[in-house]
N, C-alpha and C positions, 0 to 999 in steps of 0.2 A: 542633207546638212541642216542644222537648225536655222530657222528664219526669225526675223524680228527680235533680236536680242542685242544687248549691249556687252561689249568686251572691254575691260579696263586693265591696263598694265601699270602697276605701281612700283616704280623704281626709287632708288635713293635720291635721284636728282629730278626725274620727270615723271608725270602721270600722263598717259596717253589713252584716250578712249575712242571707240568706234561704234557706230550703229551698223549692224549687219543684218541684211534682209534675207540671208540664205544663199545669195549668189554674189553679192558685192557689198562693199562698204558704201553707205549712202551719206554718212556724216562722220566727221572725226574732229577731235579736239585734243589739245595738248597744253599742259601747264607745268609749272615747277612744283615739286613736292613740298608741302608745308610740314616741317618737323615739330608740330604742335597739335595734339590730338583734337581739341575743339576746332581750331582753324582748318585742320585737315578734313574733319567731318563736314564742315560747311563747304569746303572746296569740292569734296566728292559729290555731295548732293547737287551742287551747282553744275558740275560737269555732266551728271546724268540728265539734269533738266535741259541743258543746252543740246544734248544729243537726241532727245525725244522729239518726235514730230506729232504735235497736237495731243496725242493721248499717251499715258504712261506705258513704258515698256516693262513688262512684268518679269522678264528673265534677264539677270545681270550676272555675268561671269567676271571674276576678278583674279588676276595674277599678282601676287604680292611678294616682294623680296623678304624672305625669312621663313620661319617655321610656321606652317599652317595646320590648324586642327579644326575641322568642320568649317564654320564661317568665321573663325577667329584667327587673327594673326597673333600667335603666342609670343614671338620675339622676332625682332628685325635688327641685325647689326647696322644696317644702313639707315634705319629710321627708328632710333631708340624710343622716341616718344609714343610710338604706336604699340608698345608691349601690351598684350592681352586686349587688343582692339577688336571688337566684334562688329563686322560689317553688317550683320543682319539687323542690328539696332537702328541702322539708318533707314532701312526699308522693311519694316516688320512683316508686311503683307505680300512681299514679292519673293520670287524664287531666286535664291542666290546660290552660286557655286563658286568656291574659292580654291585656288591651288597656288603652289609656288610659281614665281614669275619665270624662272628658268624652264620649268616643265611646260608652261604655257608657250614660251618661245619655241621650244622643241616641237610642240604640237603644231604651231603655225608653220614651222619650216617643213615638217614632213608632209603636211597637207598641201601647202601652197608654194613652198620655197625650195631651197637647195637640197633638202632631204627627201623630196617627193620621189617615190619609186625605189628608194634604197632600202635594203633589208636591215641594216644596222647603222644608226645615226647617233652620233654624240654631239650634243649642243652645248656650247660654252658661251656664257655672257661675261664680258669684262667691262666693268664700269666703276661705279661707287664700290661695289664688291664683286665677288666672283660667283657666278651661278653655273650649275652643271646639271645636265639631264641626259637620259638615254632612251632611245626609241628602237623598237624591234618590229619589223613588218608593219610600219605605219602607226604603231601604238606606243605611247609613252609609258614606260614601266617605272615602278617605284623600286629603287635600289639603294639600300642602306650603305653599300660600299662606296657610294659617291661622296659621302661625308669625309671631311679631312680635319686635322687638328686645328683648333681655334688660333693657335700661334701662327699658322700659315696665313690666315686672314689678317692678323695684326702686322705680319711682316710684309704682306702685299700692300697694305695701307701705307706703311712707312716708305716703301720703295716707290710706290705710286706718287706719294706726295713730294718725294725728292725730285720728281720729273725726269729721272734718268730712264728713258724708255728702253735703252739697250740692256741695262741691268734688269729691268722689270721683265722684259721678254725672256731673258736667260733664266730668271727665277721661276717664272711660270712654266717654261718648258721643262725645267728640271723636276718640278713637282708634278706636272701633269703627264709627262711621258709614261711613267709606270702605270698610272691609272688608265690611260688610253690603250696601252698594250694589253691590259686585261680584258677590255671590252672589244678590242679589235674592230672599230667601226669602219664601214666602207666610206662613210662621209663624216667629216668633222666640220660643223658649221659654227662660225664664230660671230657673235654679235655683241651688243652693248656699246655704250658711248665711246669707250676707248678701243674696244676690240675691232670696231669697223673703221677706225682711222687708218688710212692706207700705210703710212710710214711704220706705225707700230705693228700692224698686221703682217707686213712683209718680214719684219724682224722676227716676230713670233713664229711664223710659218717656217722660216729658215732654221730657227733653233729647234723646233719640234722635229723637223726632218733630220737634222743632225743627230738627234737622239733616237732615231729609228722609228718614228711614228709613220705608219703607212696609211694608204687610202687617200681619198681626195680631201684636201683642206681648202675651205673657201670662206669668204666673208658673206654674211647675210646681206641680201639685196632687198629684203622686205622691210619697209619702214614700220609696218604695223604687225610684225610676226607675233609678238607676245600678246597684244590686245586681240588679234584674230584668234590666237590659241585660247584665250580666255573665253571668247564667244563660243568656241568649239567645245567647251566643257559641257554644253548641252547636247552634244552629239554623243549619244550613249554607245555608239559603235567604236568609240576610241577611248 
């Protein structure tokens, strides 16, 4: 596994970074996400500086909520101010790898968490937005069929803001059950700021099972799954 690299998870609400030495997390840092590009850039540079130990870390993996192309965040419904934000401009001489945050979450879970050893894992993050990723035999795969109409995201935001968790769980189960039936995961791991809250998770699990979702459904127990998954972007076997 890659050693001496930084992994950063950028969500709509929080940024979490870890320093990974190849065996364990040696430092970690968390902050609230700034929805302003210049302030966000300063915040991210400071986060990296706070994680470094004496000398610069030359490998930085980033998981960002939204559409990623190369080292650029093309669009993020959760962080609108970061449209076309290029992370490489912050550290021109360093090795950067960037991926979607849900895919990084899935990568962390299949290596260290609930998906370890499972052949088919579906990862779901529920928070400011909804993230989805699929892993097969320990490797996260890119699947276009995971995309869903933008109106679903808008409807999710509306129901989430109404604070009716029972209605939200029912809505998500209705939309997700057909998707999950196509992928037939042995493990469905749920994360995110809302997804890991016990009361909401229990409701969602019940609604999913009522709609015929099979396999093991569980909450993420890894605090740093997505940031670890970002560090693992430098593991070329995955």
